[in-house]
LODO-938416 format. One record per residue: chain; residue number from 0; residue in three letters; x, y, z of N, C-alpha, C in turn. Coordinates in steps of 0.001 Angstrom, whole numbers. Layout:
N
A,NUM,ala,X,Y,Z,X,Y,Z,X,Y,Z
...
***
This chain:
109
A,0,met,38892,-129010,65474,39723,-129160,67426,40941,-130477,67190
A,1,arg,42065,-130209,67731,43218,-131300,67894,43705,-131924,69659
A,2,val,43395,-133149,69503,43561,-133708,70912,44339,-134755,70895
A,3,lys,45209,-134671,71616,46748,-135893,71716,46728,-137480,72161
A,4,ile,46786,-138084,70854,46033,-139753,71697,47432,-140857,71997
A,5,ser,47789,-141140,73420,48829,-142144,73052,49016,-143410,73786
A,6,tyr,50193,-143739,73032,49868,-145153,72837,51437,-145889,73879
A,7,ser,51431,-146950,73919,52879,-147258,74191,53481,-148244,73414
A,8,val,54560,-148517,72503,55118,-149957,71975,56686,-149689,72137
A,9,glu,56663,-150890,72130,58565,-150891,72383,59094,-150275,71801
A,10,leu,60307,-150061,72971,61421,-149029,72224,62289,-149224,70860
A,11,glu,61822,-150499,70840,62651,-150937,69567,61979,-150662,68706
A,12,glu,60491,-150641,68484,59662,-150703,67413,59152,-149137,67032
A,13,val,59680,-148281,67590,59513,-146545,67275,59982,-146428,65847
A,14,pro,60995,-146381,65405,60921,-146222,64389,60260,-145912,63358
A,15,glu,60135,-147948,62782,59217,-148228,62029,57859,-147790,62252
A,16,his,57564,-147031,63757,55947,-146418,63902,56145,-145088,63173
A,17,ile,57592,-144115,62735,57500,-143117,62335,57669,-142875,60753
A,18,ala,58373,-144217,60582,58154,-143990,58561,56938,-144337,58889
A,19,glu,55932,-145178,59607,54664,-145046,59075,54015,-143536,59117
A,20,leu,54353,-143255,59923,53972,-141810,59908,53839,-140971,58658
A,21,ile,55564,-140710,58738,56154,-140131,57336,55149,-140780,56132
A,22,glu,55235,-141885,56110,55098,-142746,54739,53413,-142227,54903
A,23,glu,52691,-142145,55201,50820,-141637,55340,50660,-139774,55247
A,24,glu,51871,-139323,55090,52118,-137877,55507,52524,-137661,54294
A,25,ala,53258,-138822,53393,53813,-138442,52174,53046,-138986,50727
A,26,ala,51821,-139634,51058,50182,-139400,50447,49681,-138562,50535
A,27,gln,49977,-137937,51390,48964,-135796,51794,49756,-134578,51048
A,28,leu,51184,-135565,51409,51535,-134184,50371,51377,-134699,48893
A,29,ser,51551,-135555,48239,51274,-136055,47492,49712,-135570,46978
A,30,phe,49098,-135242,47794,47352,-135144,47371,47446,-133600,47155
A,31,cys,48604,-133155,47728,48327,-131356,48095,48875,-130931,46486
A,32,asp,50598,-132347,46353,50759,-132073,45101,49838,-131602,43664
A,33,his,49120,-133094,43886,47749,-133102,43031,46538,-131834,43015
A,34,leu,46532,-131549,43956,45814,-130616,44264,46113,-129002,43551
A,35,cys,47845,-128440,43789,47977,-127515,43160,48349,-127137,41934
A,36,asn,48422,-128542,41309,48955,-129366,40047,47246,-128593,38889
A,37,glu,45924,-128992,40052,44970,-128662,39791,43951,-127145,40101
A,38,ile,44900,-126973,40730,45210,-125147,40701,45135,-123644,39390
A,39,gly,46440,-124334,39046,47038,-124160,38115,46165,-124021,36752
A,40,glu,45866,-125022,36753,45019,-125331,35714,43652,-124734,35546
A,41,ile,43163,-124623,36795,42129,-124429,36613,42530,-122326,36091
A,42,leu,43555,-122095,36761,43775,-120876,36719,43632,-120235,35619
A,43,arg,44384,-121303,34345,44928,-120931,32858,43593,-120822,32090
A,44,gln,42228,-121252,32518,41157,-121487,31797,40674,-119980,31205
A,45,pro,40350,-119763,30661,39391,-118455,30025,38655,-117167,31216
A,46,asp,37541,-118626,31979,36802,-117440,32948,37617,-118951,34220
A,47,pro,38704,-118536,35257,38897,-119577,36815,37630,-119052,37298
A,48,his,37623,-120566,38074,36445,-120211,38870,37045,-119808,40202
A,49,val,37417,-118731,40701,38012,-118087,41573,37830,-118953,43270
A,50,ile,36638,-119017,43340,36135,-119522,44825,36561,-120978,44372
A,51,ile,36351,-121646,43569,36750,-123113,43704,38677,-123162,43622
A,52,val,38899,-121914,43390,39970,-121886,43858,40721,-121854,44989
A,53,ala,39942,-120958,45708,40217,-120763,46975,39686,-121572,47392
A,54,glu,39228,-122532,47463,38974,-123443,48329,40100,-124545,48089
A,55,lys,40213,-124465,46451,41373,-125376,47062,42286,-125274,47207
A,56,ile,42949,-124139,47043,44630,-123316,48175,44354,-123417,49717
A,57,asp,42628,-123453,50007,42323,-123341,51586,43256,-124939,52057
A,58,lys,42331,-125872,50892,42093,-127525,51619,43867,-127577,51283
A,59,val,45201,-127194,50129,46069,-127307,51162,46656,-126981,51928
A,60,arg,46542,-125764,51533,47349,-124798,53266,46867,-125753,54884
A,61,leu,45567,-126039,54305,45688,-126582,55626,46346,-127907,56069
A,62,gln,45586,-129241,55053,47037,-130206,54793,48355,-130055,55361
A,63,leu,49268,-129246,54625,50631,-128405,54826,50895,-128449,56272
A,64,ala,49394,-127173,57064,49460,-127190,58817,49396,-128122,58894
A,65,ala,49383,-129567,59165,49149,-130931,59897,50119,-131853,59367
A,66,leu,50391,-131576,58202,52372,-132221,58293,52951,-131326,58592
A,67,asp,52901,-130023,59109,54356,-129820,59501,53995,-130466,61267
A,68,thr,52701,-130092,61446,52374,-130837,63555,52641,-132129,63346
A,69,arg,52546,-133291,62519,52547,-134525,62569,54607,-134170,62342
A,70,leu,55186,-133324,61640,56384,-133837,61364,57424,-132851,63111
A,71,ser,56441,-132314,63309,57242,-131560,64259,57556,-132570,65710
A,72,glu,55897,-133241,65785,55861,-134062,66441,56999,-135828,66428
A,73,ser,56685,-136065,64917,57983,-136873,64893,59230,-136562,65448
A,74,ile,59375,-135524,65403,60994,-134824,65817,60845,-135021,66907
A,75,ala,59810,-135192,67213,60143,-134285,69850,60040,-136457,69736
A,76,ile,59448,-137157,69141,59153,-138792,69501,60789,-139013,69039
A,77,leu,61368,-138625,68274,62540,-139813,67357,64248,-138756,68668
A,78,ser,63288,-137790,69442,64576,-136961,70327,64355,-137969,71634
A,79,gly,62968,-138122,71878,62849,-138927,73410,63711,-140669,72738
A,80,tyr,63544,-141159,72101,63693,-142159,71416,65701,-142428,71645
A,81,his,65899,-141557,70873,67408,-141102,70742,67801,-141164,72299
A,82,gln,67002,-140401,73247,67288,-140181,74456,67508,-141415,75297
A,83,ala,66340,-142136,74878,65781,-143360,76130,67523,-144519,75395
A,84,lys,68305,-144479,74021,68467,-145156,73872,70290,-145019,74181
A,85,glu,70259,-143474,74189,71734,-143443,74797,71915,-143381,76591
A,86,thr,70503,-143878,77226,70412,-143258,78881,71241,-145287,79289
A,87,pro,72075,-145242,79790,72336,-146955,80052,71247,-147201,80971
A,88,gln,70082,-148119,80402,69836,-148844,81554,70001,-149968,82193
A,89,pro,69872,-150091,83629,69956,-150227,84593,69548,-151624,84759
A,90,pro,69889,-153520,84430,69935,-154740,84844,68301,-154839,85524
A,91,leu,67711,-156229,84874,66514,-156101,85761,66929,-156340,87145
A,92,asn,67967,-157800,87078,67431,-157628,88846,68541,-156564,89399
A,93,ala,69322,-155609,88989,69827,-155074,89843,68678,-154446,91346
A,94,val,69630,-154313,91824,68311,-153495,93012,69490,-152075,93140
A,95,pro,68137,-151217,93449,68369,-149880,93391,69682,-149019,94874
A,96,ala,70243,-148585,94827,71252,-148547,95848,70851,-147473,96727
A,97,gln,69479,-147227,96749,69228,-146673,97905,68482,-147561,99323
A,98,gln,67891,-148804,98188,67480,-150046,99147,68700,-151238,99804
A,99,val,69377,-150670,98685,71359,-152029,99873,71320,-151560,100702
A,100,pro,71421,-152075,101786,71590,-151591,103482,73049,-151281,103025
A,101,pro,73245,-150753,104383,74625,-149891,104713,75311,-150998,105395
A,102,pro,76969,-151241,104952,77095,-152300,105796,77406,-151694,107780
A,103,thr,77519,-153024,107535,77251,-152794,109456,78730,-152702,109745
A,104,pro,79096,-151821,110984,80007,-151801,111775,81123,-152879,112479
A,105,ser,81969,-152904,112300,82494,-154436,113050,81889,-153825,114470
A,106,gln,81996,-155336,115576,81645,-155203,116644,83030,-155781,117593
A,107,glu,84422,-155828,116605,85370,-156431,117311,86551,-155115,117923
A,108,asp,86148,-154550,118853,87019,-153309,119069,87893,-153271,120417
***
């Protein structure tokens, strides 16, 4: 079962966190490459153990599915990051428009 875990980081730290996630996934991709090489070697033997091969293929498939999910999540995070960077932020000491009292009419009529 997959669950979502959320935590907050400073906006400026988002690219670094995504880079770390992608690097972790690259290591998993390397593992998948290694397994695929093993699969090829096993299948080239005179009497290959097809059950072992099927298990290894399934392991690669599941790892690639997890990689796809992580990459999709990374795209969503980066999209939110881009939107946040492009949206102008009001100064911290600015008073929101709805809190500014309306001007009072002049009493000199």
